[in-house]
TIVEX-707262 format. One line per 3 residues: their letters; for each residue y, x, z of N, C-alpha, C. Coordinates in steps of 0.2 Angstrom, whole numbers. Layout:
<gutors>
A	Y/X/Z/Y/X/Z/Y/X/Z; ...
</gutors>
This chain:
<gutors>
IIL	1113/-460/514/1111/-455/519/1114/-448/518; 1118/-446/523/1118/-438/523/1115/-434/529; 1110/-429/525/1107/-425/529/1111/-420/530
MTK	1110/-415/536/1114/-409/538/1110/-405/540; 1109/-400/537/1105/-393/539/1108/-387/540; 1107/-384/546/1108/-377/547/1105/-372/542
IIP	1108/-368/541/1105/-361/537/1107/-356/542; 1101/-352/544/1104/-346/548/1102/-339/544; 1107/-336/541/1106/-331/537/1101/-326/541
KVN	1096/-323/537/1091/-318/539/1092/-311/537; 1089/-307/538/1089/-300/536/1082/-297/535; 1080/-296/528/1074/-293/526/1075/-287/527
ETQ	1071/-285/534/1072/-277/536/1069/-274/532; 1063/-274/529/1059/-269/524/1063/-267/519; 1066/-272/514/1071/-271/510/1078/-268/511
EFI	1080/-269/518/1087/-265/518/1084/-258/520; 1079/-256/523/1077/-248/524/1076/-246/518; 1072/-250/512/1072/-247/506/1078/-246/503
EIA	1082/-251/503/1090/-251/499/1094/-245/504; 1094/-242/509/1097/-239/512/1095/-232/511; 1088/-231/512/1085/-225/513/1084/-222/504
FDF	1083/-227/499/1083/-222/492/1090/-224/489; 1095/-228/492/1100/-227/488/1107/-222/488; 1106/-217/492/1109/-211/492/1108/-208/484
SNP	1114/-206/481/1113/-205/474/1112/-197/473; 1113/-194/478/1112/-185/478/1107/-183/484; 1101/-181/483/1097/-179/487/1100/-173/493
LDL	1106/-170/491/1109/-166/495/1113/-170/501; 1114/-176/501/1116/-181/505/1112/-179/512; 1107/-178/511/1102/-176/518/1105/-169/521
VRE	1108/-164/517/1111/-159/521/1118/-161/524; 1123/-166/521/1129/-168/523/1128/-172/530; 1121/-176/529/1120/-181/537/1118/-175/542
AIS	1113/-170/541/1112/-166/545/1117/-161/549; 1122/-160/544/1128/-157/548/1132/-162/552; 1134/-167/548/1137/-172/553/1135/-174/560
NSF	1127/-174/559/1124/-177/566/1125/-170/571; 1125/-164/568/1126/-157/572/1132/-157/576; 1137/-159/572/1145/-159/573/1144/-165/579
DAG	1142/-170/579/1141/-176/583/1139/-174/589; 1132/-169/588/1129/-167/596/1133/-162/599; 1138/-160/596/1141/-154/600/1139/-147/598
ADK	1136/-147/592/1132/-139/591/1137/-135/590; 1135/-129/591/1140/-123/587/1136/-119/583; 1128/-119/582/1125/-116/578/1120/-121/575
IKI	1120/-121/568/1117/-126/564/1113/-122/560; 1106/-123/559/1101/-120/554/1098/-124/549; 1099/-122/543/1096/-127/537/1091/-123/533
GFE	1085/-124/532/1081/-121/527/1076/-125/523; 1076/-121/518/1071/-125/512/1066/-120/510; 1060/-123/510/1054/-119/507/1049/-124/505
TIS	1045/-119/501/1039/-124/498/1032/-121/503; 1028/-126/505/1022/-125/507/1017/-128/502; 1010/-125/502/1005/-128/500/1001/-132/505
DCG	999/-138/502/994/-143/506/992/-146/502; 985/-144/503/979/-147/498/981/-145/490; 982/-139/489/986/-135/483/991/-139/479
EKV	994/-143/482/1001/-147/480/1007/-143/482; 1011/-141/479/1017/-138/482/1023/-142/485; 1023/-144/492/1028/-148/495/1034/-145/499
LKI	1039/-149/497/1046/-147/499/1046/-147/507; 1049/-142/510/1049/-143/518/1056/-139/519; 1059/-146/522/1066/-144/526/1067/-145/533
ILE	1070/-139/535/1071/-138/542/1079/-139/545; 1079/-144/548/1087/-145/550/1087/-144/558; 1090/-138/561/1091/-136/568/1098/-135/570
DNG	1098/-138/576/1104/-136/580/1104/-135/589; 1109/-132/590/1108/-131/597/1113/-137/601; 1115/-143/599/1119/-149/602/1114/-152/608
TGM	1117/-158/609/1115/-159/616/1106/-163/616; 1105/-164/610/1097/-165/610/1098/-173/611; 1092/-176/609/1092/-184/610/1086/-185/616
DIE	1087/-191/618/1082/-193/623/1079/-200/620; 1074/-204/622/1071/-210/620/1075/-214/615; 1082/-215/619/1088/-220/617/1091/-215/611
GLQ	1093/-209/611/1093/-206/605/1090/-207/598; 1083/-206/600/1078/-205/595/1077/-212/592; 1078/-218/596/1078/-224/594/1083/-225/589
SFF	1089/-223/591/1095/-224/586/1095/-219/579; 1091/-214/581/1090/-211/575/1086/-213/569; 1080/-215/572/1076/-221/567/1078/-226/565
DLG	1082/-230/570/1083/-238/567/1090/-239/561; 1090/-244/559/1095/-244/554/1100/-248/557; 1106/-246/556/1112/-249/559/1113/-247/566
NSM	1109/-244/569/1111/-243/576/1112/-235/577; 1120/-235/580/1122/-229/580/1125/-228/588; 1124/-221/591/1127/-221/596/1133/-217/598
SRG	1135/-216/591/1142/-215/591/1147/-219/589; 1146/-226/589/1151/-232/587/1156/-232/592; 1161/-231/589/1166/-233/593/1169/-226/595
DDD	1167/-221/594/1170/-214/597/1173/-212/591; 1179/-211/591/1184/-208/586/1184/-200/585; 1180/-197/590/1179/-190/588/1172/-187/585
KIG	1168/-195/584/1162/-193/580/1161/-194/574; 1157/-192/569/1157/-193/561/1154/-199/559; 1146/-200/563/1142/-205/561/1143/-211/564
EKG	1143/-216/563/1145/-223/566/1141/-229/564; 1138/-228/558/1136/-234/556/1128/-236/556; 1124/-229/557/1118/-230/558/1114/-230/552
HGT	1116/-226/546/1113/-228/540/1111/-221/537; 1115/-215/538/1114/-209/538/1107/-207/538; 1104/-207/544/1097/-203/544/1092/-207/540
KVY	1093/-213/537/1089/-215/533/1087/-213/528; 1092/-207/524/1091/-203/519/1085/-200/520; 1083/-198/526/1077/-194/527/1070/-199/526
LNC	1070/-205/525/1064/-207/526/1061/-208/518; 1064/-204/512/1062/-203/506/1058/-196/506; 1052/-199/511/1049/-191/512/1042/-193/514
KKI	1038/-188/515/1031/-190/516/1030/-190/524; 1034/-185/527/1034/-186/535/1040/-182/538; 1041/-187/543/1047/-183/548/1045/-181/554
TVE	1046/-175/557/1045/-174/563/1052/-172/566; 1053/-174/573/1061/-172/577/1057/-170/582; 1060/-163/585/1059/-160/591/1065/-160/594
TVK	1066/-162/601/1072/-162/603/1070/-161/611; 1076/-157/613/1075/-157/622/1082/-159/623; 1082/-163/629/1088/-167/632/1086/-167/640
DQI	1090/-164/645/1091/-165/651/1083/-162/653; 1080/-156/651/1074/-153/651/1068/-158/650; 1069/-162/647/1063/-166/643/1062/-165/636
KYM	1056/-163/633/1055/-161/627/1053/-167/624; 1055/-169/618/1052/-176/615/1049/-173/608; 1044/-175/606/1041/-175/598/1042/-181/597
AVM	1044/-184/590/1043/-189/586/1042/-188/580; 1036/-193/577/1033/-191/571/1032/-198/568; 1035/-197/563/1035/-204/558/1030/-202/552
DEP	1025/-206/550/1020/-202/545/1022/-207/539; 1022/-205/532/1022/-209/527/1027/-213/527; 1034/-212/527/1039/-217/528/1040/-221/522
KRK	1041/-216/516/1041/-219/509/1036/-222/507; 1030/-221/507/1025/-226/505/1025/-232/509; 1025/-232/516/1025/-239/519/1030/-242/518
LHN	1038/-241/517/1042/-246/514/1041/-248/508; 1038/-244/502/1036/-246/496/1030/-253/498; 1026/-252/503/1021/-256/502/1023/-262/508
REI	1031/-262/510/1033/-269/512/1032/-268/521; 1031/-261/522/1029/-261/530/1033/-256/533; 1037/-259/540/1041/-254/542/1037/-248/545
PTV	1039/-243/543/1037/-235/548/1038/-235/555; 1032/-233/558/1033/-234/565/1033/-225/567; 1035/-224/575/1037/-218/575/1032/-216/583
DVT	1028/-211/582/1024/-209/588/1028/-204/592; 1030/-206/599/1034/-200/603/1029/-198/609; 1031/-192/610/1027/-190/614/1032/-186/619
EES	1033/-186/624/1038/-183/630/1035/-176/637; 1036/-171/637/1035/-167/643/1042/-164/645; 1039/-162/652/1045/-159/656/1044/-151/654
VGN	1051/-148/653/1050/-142/649/1054/-138/655; 1057/-140/661/1061/-135/664/1068/-134/663; 1069/-126/663/1076/-125/662/1078/-124/654
LES	1073/-127/649/1074/-126/641/1080/-128/641; 1085/-124/635/1092/-127/634/1091/-134/629; 1096/-136/628/1095/-144/624/1095/-139/615
YTR	1092/-144/611/1091/-143/604/1089/-149/601; 1089/-149/595/1085/-153/590/1083/-150/584; 1076/-151/581/1075/-147/576/1070/-155/572
VEV	1073/-155/566/1071/-160/563/1066/-156/557; 1060/-158/555/1056/-156/549/1055/-162/545; 1056/-161/537/1056/-167/533/1051/-163/527
LGY	1045/-167/526/1039/-165/521/1040/-169/515; 1040/-166/510/1039/-171/505/1045/-174/501; 1051/-171/504/1057/-175/502/1059/-177/494
NNN	1060/-182/493/1063/-183/485/1057/-181/481; 1052/-185/483/1046/-183/479/1045/-175/477; 1046/-171/482/1045/-163/481/1051/-161/476
RRS	1056/-165/473/1060/-161/467/1065/-156/472; 1064/-151/468/1068/-145/471/1074/-141/467; 1075/-145/463/1080/-142/457/1086/-142/461
KFT	1088/-148/465/1096/-146/468/1097/-143/474; 1090/-141/477/1091/-137/483/1091/-129/482; 1095/-128/477/1097/-120/476/1102/-118/480
HQN	1103/-112/482/1107/-107/486/1114/-110/484; 1116/-109/477/1123/-110/475/1124/-118/475; 1120/-122/475/1121/-130/473/1121/-132/482
IKD	1118/-129/486/1118/-131/493/1125/-128/495; 1126/-122/494/1133/-119/496/1139/-123/495; 1139/-125/488/1144/-129/485/1146/-136/489
YVL	1139/-138/490/1140/-145/492/1142/-145/500; 1140/-139/504/1142/-139/510/1150/-138/511; 1152/-133/506/1160/-133/507/1163/-139/506
WFS	1161/-143/501/1165/-148/498/1165/-156/499; 1158/-155/502/1157/-163/504/1154/-164/513; 1153/-158/517/1152/-158/523/1159/-157/528
KMG	1157/-159/534/1160/-157/539/1163/-149/538; 1158/-145/537/1160/-138/536/1166/-136/531; 1167/-141/526/1172/-140/522/1178/-144/523
SIE	1179/-145/530/1185/-151/530/1191/-147/530; 1195/-151/528/1203/-150/526/1207/-150/532; 1203/-152/539/1206/-151/544/1209/-144/546
KEF	1204/-140/545/1208/-132/549/1214/-131/545; 1216/-133/539/1221/-132/534/1227/-136/538; 1226/-141/542/1231/-144/546/1232/-141/554
GID	1229/-136/556/1228/-132/562/1222/-138/567; 1219/-142/563/1215/-145/568/1207/-143/569; 1206/-139/574/1201/-135/576/1195/-138/580
LN	1196/-144/581/1191/-147/583/1184/-147/580; 1178/-145/584/1172/-142/580/1172/-138/574
</gutors>
């Protein structure tokens, strides 16, 4: 007797989120990802800030990533937080297309995304992504939206407690070197007369 069975491969979603989110070798990859996303959104102003704040007596690393790009709607936010989902896939003018990059942000205590697109402001909050993933739970995102009239589009991402609040890599000199060597800001394209973005 010969028995035939069909096995359908599955994905362990939680494990894949963990592998992608914590497999980035350099915490500064968050900076590269923020710059790439800003370029993909057509931004011509990018602001990246690092500071420590006090939370119940603990020093917490606060990272702010801000741009004046096209902003995100619900579909864009879904893509931002999803694994393997990218709105840039197939667009040769975009940098990101795998849907893995923003998962570097999950190595934190809290992510808040404030964005405006088509005169609607969205506020998306993901609490305790790192803790939830290590407890084998997919973190959820709470999103609110409101009409804001003629407000220009933008995106502001705030990441709290990134990389266990280790700040040693986030010195001015390290960030400057990293941006100029490993991000779109240091692209060799300009040496060849390519001035797109």
